[in-house]
Structures are given as structure tokens and as C-alpha cells.
C-alpha positions, 0 to 999 in steps of 0.5 A, spaced: 500 500 500 502 507 498 502 511 504 496 515 503 492 509 502 495 507 509 493 513 512 486 513 509 485 506 511 488 508 518 483 513 519 477 509 517 479 504 522 479 510 527 471 511 526 470 504 529 474 505 535 471 507 542 472 515 544 477 512 549 481 507 544 481 513 539 484 518 544 489 512 546 491 511 539 491 518 537 497 519 542 500 513 538 499 517 532 503 523 534 508 519 538 510 515 531 509 520 526 514 525 530 519 519 531 525 517 527 521 512 523 521 513 516 514 515 514 512 509 510 514 504 516 511 509 521 504 509 517 505 501 516 506 500 524 500 505 525 495 501 521 497 494 524 496 498 531 489 500 529 487 493 527 490 490 533 486 495 537 479 494 533 481 486 534 481 487 542 475 492 542 471 487 539 473 482 544 472 487 550 479 487 552 482 493 554 488 496 550 492 497 556 493 490 557 496 490 550 500 496 550 500 498 557 498 505 561 502 510 557 502 509 549 508 514 548 512 509 552 510 503 548 511 507 542 518 510 544 520 502 546 517 500 539 521 505 535 528 503 540 527 496 538 526 497 531 532 502 531 536 496 532 532 491 528 531 487 534 524 483 534 520 484 540 517 478 543 521 472 546 519 467 540 521 472 535 528 474 539 529 466 539 528 466 532 532 472 531 539 470 535 538 463 532 538 465 525 545 469 525 549 463 527 545 459 522 547 464 516 554 465 518 555 458 518 551 457 512 556 461 508 562 458 512 561 452 508 560 455 502 567 458 502 569 451 504 566 448 498 569 453 493 576 452 496 575 445 496 573 445 488 578 450 486 584 445 485 579 441 481 577 446 477 584 447 475 586 440 474 588 438 481 585 433 486 579 435 490 581 439 497 578 436 503 577 441 509 579 439 516 575 444 521 574 444 529 568 444 532 571 449 537 572 453 530 564 453 528 562 455 535 567 461 535 564 463 528 557 462 531 557 466 537 562 471 534 557 472 529 551 474 534 556 479 537 558 482 531 551 483 529 549 486 536 555 491 535 554 493 528 546 494 530 548 499 535 553 503 530 547 505 525 540 508 526 535 507 521 534 512 515 530 518 517 524 520 515 527 525 510 531 520 507 538 523 510 544 518 511 543 514 517 546 517 523 552 514 527 551 512 535 557 513 539 559 507 543 562 509 550 569 507 551 567 502 557 561 499 552 567 498 546 571 495 552 566 490 554 565 488 547 572 487 545 573 483 552 567 478 550 570 477 543 577 476 546 574 471 551 571 467 546 577 466 542 581 464 548 575 459 550 575 457 543 583 455 543 582 451 549 576 448 547 580 445 540 584 441 545 577 437 548 572 438 542 573 433 536 575 436 529 572 433 522 574 433 515 569 435 510 569 434 503 567 439 498 561 435 496 559 435 503 560 442 504 555 443 498 550 439 501 550 443 508 550 450 504 544 448 500 540 445 507 542 452 510 539 456 504 533 452 505 533 453 512 533 460 512 528 460 507 523 456 511 525 457 518 527 464 518 524 468 512 517 465 512 512 470 514 507 468 520 500 466 518 497 472 521 502 477 518 500 474 511 493 475 512 494 482 515 498 483 508 492 480 504 487 485 508 491 491 507 
């Protein structure tokens, strides 16, 4: 939907709200439209909230149970969560933090597949790669910390399309991240002694890479049924 269509639909839904719910939603409108969210994203969120409020209203459920007593506080938290590109619900957070190492390891095996086939392409033999379980653990945990660090450096694009602003990390915060990364490396080096290593052929790497891509598509990138229905209604 275009922005003007979302605004029109949101206003139409407001006509069905009770005065109390409309006043509460009005605070949300003012809060989100004056926030750092891009205009299109802000109107998309408002349309979703309007639908949720009407759904709660039809069930005689106070919207304070959904969003709390302060609409401004809820919207501020919502914008903050979206600014660092993190999901709100516990289920979505588990999915989010599982996706990061899944994607990282998928492309690690892609690189291993390329290096394995490289010599074969030039007339040599297939190259088998030996990798430690500890190395895979370092990559998995390190990828999460790297994404967390990067998402705190950048804010999303402003409503007027200005370049993303940088967030300044304090020396203490930077030291914590560096310390954690260093600790992971040290622990990983120690785990190499105890955890097994295994040899992977280029063909096995290719299979793991394909499975990883399929997993991203079906486990992490698929929209929930409710979201698909909402998109269809919009």
C-alpha cells in the first residue's frame, strides 16, 4: 500500500474505535509520526496498531493490557527496538539470535566448498577441509556479537531520507565488547584441545550450504500466518 492509502485506511479504522481507544491511539499517532521512523514504516506500524486495537475492542479487552498505561512509552520502546532491528517478543528474539549463527555458518561452508573445488577446477585433486568444532562455535557466537555491535553503530534512515546517523559507543561499552570477543577466542583455543575436529569434503560442504539456504528460507524468512493475512487485508 502507498502511504496515503495507509493513512486513509488508518483513519477509517479510527471511526470504529471507542472515544477512549481513539484518544489512546491518537497519542500513538503523534508519538510515531514525530519519531525517527521513516514515514512509510511509521504509517505501516500505525495501521497494524489500529487493527490490533479494533481486534481487542471487539473482544472487550482493554488496550492497556496490550500496550500498557502510557502509549508514548510503548511507542518510544517500539521505535528503540526497531532502531536496532531487534524483534520484540521472546519467540521472535529466539528466532532472531538463532538465525545469525545459522547464516554465518551457512556461508562458512560455502567458502569451504569453493576452496575445496578450486584445485579441481584447475586440474588438481579435490581439497578436503579439516575444521574444529571449537572453530564453528567461535564463528557462531562471534557472529551474534558482531551483529549486536554493528546494530548499535547505525540508526535507521530518517524520515527525510538523510544518511543514517552514527551512535557513539562509550569507551567502557567498546571495552566490554572487545573483552567478550577476546574471551571467546581464548575459550575457543582451549576448547580445540577437548572438542573433536572433522574433515569435510567439498561435496559435503555443498550439501550443508544448500540445507542452510533452505533453512533460512523456511525457518527464518517465512512470514507468520497472521502477518500474511494482515498483508492480504491491507
